[in-house]
N, C-alpha and C positions, 0 to 999 in steps of 0.2 A: 411828422409824421412820422419823422426820419428815427426819432428816439422812438417813437412806438417801433415799426418796423423792428430797428433796433435789439429791442426790447423782447420782439416773440422772436428771436435768430437765436436769443443766447436761452430761453427758456428751450428750445427746442432739442439743443444741444447739449444742456443740461440731460432731460429727458431721456436722448439717444444712450449720450454720456451711462446715467442710472441701471438703465434696460440692462445695457451691453457686458460693465461690473456683475448682472442681473448675472446674465448671463452663466458668463465666464466662475464664479463662486459657485454655482449649482455645477456645472460640467465638472469643476475642483474636488469639489465634496462627493461626487462619481465615482471619480477615479482615484481617488481616496480612500474608498470603500475598505476598512480593515477583514483580512482574512477571516475567518468563521472557523475557530478555534473549541468551537464548539463539539467539532466529528469532526471524523478526519477526512481527507477529502481523495478519494478515491475517485480515479481519474479509469480507465477502459485501455484494453493496448491497442484499440487504434488512436487512440488519444496521444498516449504512451511518447512517442515517437515525437510527434512534433513539440510537444511542452523538454520535451529532454532539452531539444537543439536551442530553443528560445530559454531556457532557464535548467543548463546540466545541477540535478544531484541525484546523488546513489539513490538505491529505488528498490521498495520494500513489495515482497508479492506473497497475498494472502494465499497459499493451494487453497480449496476445503473442496468438500463435495456434497449434493444434500440430503444427505440420510446421516454425515458424520453429528455425534453429539456433541463435542469436544470441539469441531468448530466452529458452531451459536454459542457453547461457550463463553470461546473465546472472544468472539466477534462484543459479543455484548459486555464483560470482565473487559477484557483487559484492552480494547480496540476504544471505548468510550469514557479509558479511567483521562478526566482530565489530564494529565503529565504526561502521558502516551500519548492523548489525540496532540495538540500542542509542540512535542519531541517531532515526530511525524512532520507533518504542515510542515515547520520548520525546517529537518532536511533531509527531509526524505520527494519524493512521487513515490503515491500508495497503488497497486492495485490491485484485486480480487478478485481472481480468474479458477472459478469449475473447475477443476483439473478430466470433465468428464462429457466439457461443451463437444456436440455433433460438427459443430460448426468445424469448416478448414477455418486456421489460423494463419493472418496473415503479420511475419514481427523480421522485420530487416530482412528483407530482401527473400525469406526462405517462407512456405507455406506447408502449414503442420496440419497432419489430420486426423482423427477421432480413429482406433487402434482398438477394435474391438476384441473382449480379455476378460473372464471372470469373467462376475455377473456385468460385469458396466462397461467394462475399459478406458481406455485413456487419453487424451488428448496428446501425439505428441509435444508438444509446446511444458506440457507439465513435465510427461518424460525426461526434458534434458532440461529444464529450472533444477527442477527432483533432484537429479540422478546426476549430473551434468557429464562428467568421461566415461561414467559405470556402470554403464549400459544393463548389469546382466543384476542390479540391487532391488530393489525393497521400495516402494512406494508403498507413501503413512501418510496423513492424516491428523490434525492438521500438520503443513510444511508451510515455511515460511522461509523463501525467499529473496536473494537479495544480491545486486546490483549495481555494477559501478553507472558511474558518470557515461560511461561510454554504454554505457544498454549490457557490456559486457556480462558472464554473473561472478560470482563473487566467494558466493554458499549457500546452502543450503539446511534447516534445525530444523530436522522435523521435533509433533509432538506439543501441545500445551501447555503451555504459559499463561501465568497471571501476569496480573503489570509488571510486580518488585521481580518476578526471575525474567521480562519480553525486557525492564526497563537496562541493564546491563549489555544486554543483545546491540541494542538501538545502537549508545553510547560506541559502540564495540565497532563495527558497524559503520558507523559513519562519521566517526574518528579515526577513522583508517589502523585502528589499534590490529587489526589484522592482519595490516600485511611484518610483522615482525613478531606475533604472540600468538597462543590460540584461545579461547574460548572462555576455557579454564582459569588460564595463568592472567588473564584479564577478571577475573572473577574476583577472585582471591582478593584486592584492595581495590575494589572497587564496594562501594555506600552507596547502597541505591533510598531511596527519603524515602520511598512509598513501601507501607509497610505490607507483609507479603498477606494472602487472602488467598491462602491451599485449598481446591477442590478435594471434594469424596478420593483420589484420587487423583498422581503429578508426573507430567510428560507425560499422557496420553496418545498414543496412536488410532486413529478409528480406518476401518477401513471397511470392504461390499460386505466383508466377511455380517458386521455390522450394521445392516440396515433395518431401518424402524429402530431404534433399538438408543432409549437415553441417557448419559451417562452414567455410567452408578462403580461397579469397586473396579482399580485399574488394570485395565488387557492391553499390553503394548502385541496388538496385530498388526501384518502389514501385508501386503499384498508381492509374492511373486512376479516383478515387473514383464511384462511381453514385449520386444518390440520390435515387432518385425516391420518388417515394410520401410519402417524407422529410416529419416535424414538423419 
């Protein structure tokens, strides 16, 4: 009887250890699940601050509007290119931000309101990201703004860029070259592996004067900024 009991106890222990190993293996596989590099891992502004605390990285902000045809084209042609997706996901937190949102945005302890003006108006945060310390500048879309690891604005670059043009811009910011040279200087020695795919127009900026139109012959159109009552 004692031998039978001993055998039963041993078999029970083996079964318990086996179940435990399976559970550990299962949870480990979930934890090690790779990041999806087939699309940019966009996060909202409300998520950004928490993610930046846990994983400090530079930030790329795609500022767009619903009526901007070139914004839509850049979203499809540039932000879905596999090389661009992979590099952004590895080196940046990525935010897509509608510059004309009428919601009050809370960011870094400040509230940013919607300011009516022109046909659509602009959210104050979009103005801050695009113009920085030049409140009387001009707004245009698409514009890509970059922030550092502390969420301080680095710079903003207006106009449509295909993947081959966006490639050097990403490296310029991510590798810190903006600290001691201009983008034009950096591009002189940069060789992109991405073949250029120029649209009918290059470096286009769309504004609310083009509402409802689709991309066509290049016209760099901007709207004069209205920044009344902004912080």
